[in-house]
Every structure is written in C-alpha cells, then in structure tokens.
C-alpha positions, 0 to 999 in steps of 0.5 A: 500500500502506498503511503499517502501524499502529505500537505507538503508533497501535495503542495509541491506536485500543485506549485508545480502545475501552476509553474510556481516555485513556492506557495508563497508565491503564488499566493504573491505574499510578502517574505514576512507574511503572517500564518493568518495573512496565509490562510486569508490569500488562500481563501481570497484565492479559494473563492476567485478560483470557483468561479473560474472552474468553466473559464478555458484559460484557468479552468485545470488552476481552478480545479486543480487548487479546489482539490487541492484547498485542504492539504494547501490549507493544512500545509501554510497552518504552521508558515515556518515549517511550510518555508523550511520544508519548502526550502529544504525541498528546492535545495534537494531539486536545484544543488544536483542541477547547479552542481552539474552546471558548475563541473561542466564549467570547472571542467577545463581546470580554471574559473574565469571572471565570466565563469563566475558571473555565469555560476553566479546567475544560474544559482539565482535564477534556481532558486540557490541562496548566496551561502549554499552557492558558495559552500557547493562551488568551493566544494566543487572547486576542490573536488576538482583540483581548480583554486578560487581566485578573488579577481577585482572587477574594477579598479577604481581603488588601484594605485595609478602607478601599478596599472600599465597605461603605456603612460608614465603614471604621476606619483602619488599624491601630486595634484594638476595645481602642484604640477603646475607650479613646478619649474619646467626643465627648458628643452634644449635648443634646436638646431640652426642649419649653418649655412653653407660656405663658398669652397676657397677653391672655386673662388680662386677660378673666378678670380683667374677668369676676372684677371683674364677678362681684364687683360683680354681688355686691355690688349684688344682695346 
C-alpha cells in the first residue's frame, strides 16, 4: 500500500503544476507574511477560482486548486515550518542541477570572472541562496583541484602607478596645481641650419677668370 502524500507533497505538486516556486510565491505573499495572512489569501484565491472553473484559460488551475485546497491550507497552517520545508525541497531539486553546471564549467581547470558571473546568475535563477552557492562552489572546485581566486572587477581603488597605461604614472599625491608650480626644464635649443660656405677653390677660379678678362680688355682695346 503506497504512502499517502503529505500536505507538503501535495503543495509541491500543485506549485509544479501551475509553475510557481512555492505557495508563498503563488499567493504573492511578502517574505514576512504571517500565517493568518497566508490563510486569508488562500481563502480569497479559492473564492476567485471557484468562479473560473468553466473558463478555458483558468479551468485546470481552478479545479486543481479546489481539489487540493484542504492540503494547501494544512501546509500553510505553520508558515515557518512550510518555509523551511519548501527551502529544503528546493535545495534537493536545484543543487544537483547547479552542481552539474559547475562541474561542466570547472572541467577546463580554471574559473574565469565570466564563468563565475554565469554560475552566480544560474544559482540565483534556480533560487539557491548565496551561502549554499559559495559552499557548493568551494566543494566542487576542491574535488576537481581548481583554485578559486578573488578577481577584482573594478580598478577604481588601484594604485595608478601599478596599472600599465602606456604613459608615465603620475607621482602619488601630485595634483595638477602642484605640477603647474614645479619648475619646467628648458627644452634643448633647436639646431639652426649652418649656412653653406663657398669652396675656396671656386673663389680662386673666379679670380683667375676675372683677371683674364681684364688682360684681354687691355690688349684688344
């Protein structure tokens, strides 16, 4: 003889059927809602869905909700107990899925910042809290021999002198006003072009030619 499903089992099955993570999310209850608020919202939902049993779009949800109403009410009678049970069941379902993803990502032997961001986003989408995510990541990385590094995503607090920028780093604590007040080193004078001198031999040749012209002028005058 099979064991009768518990109120938690039936609540989980109903939430899976309607695509809700748990009853609190299905009823749109705040995290700090009381058991009385949960019961009142459950009753309101029953009254609303009773009039939608013939509606094509809501017929399936309405009939399932009414059929499971007593179990859902029982599950929410102790709201804190339901929260703990829902969290435990969520972990048991989602942590193995997240672990498989982690092992596939870490199989290459390292974890890049993009990989870590992807895993963190995946954990949030599965509803895994930060502490469980970090514990699981540390365990899987240890089993695979992958060393985890804390990689800064911003360089806003980094010493400028240690950041390669292709330019000389400015001295720490030096402001533009101080730089302006510092004496400037004079630039080396530019080399002026040296005027070209006439060759000595050319001057001699010109003098000789001029002399010949004078002699010819005197003789043939």
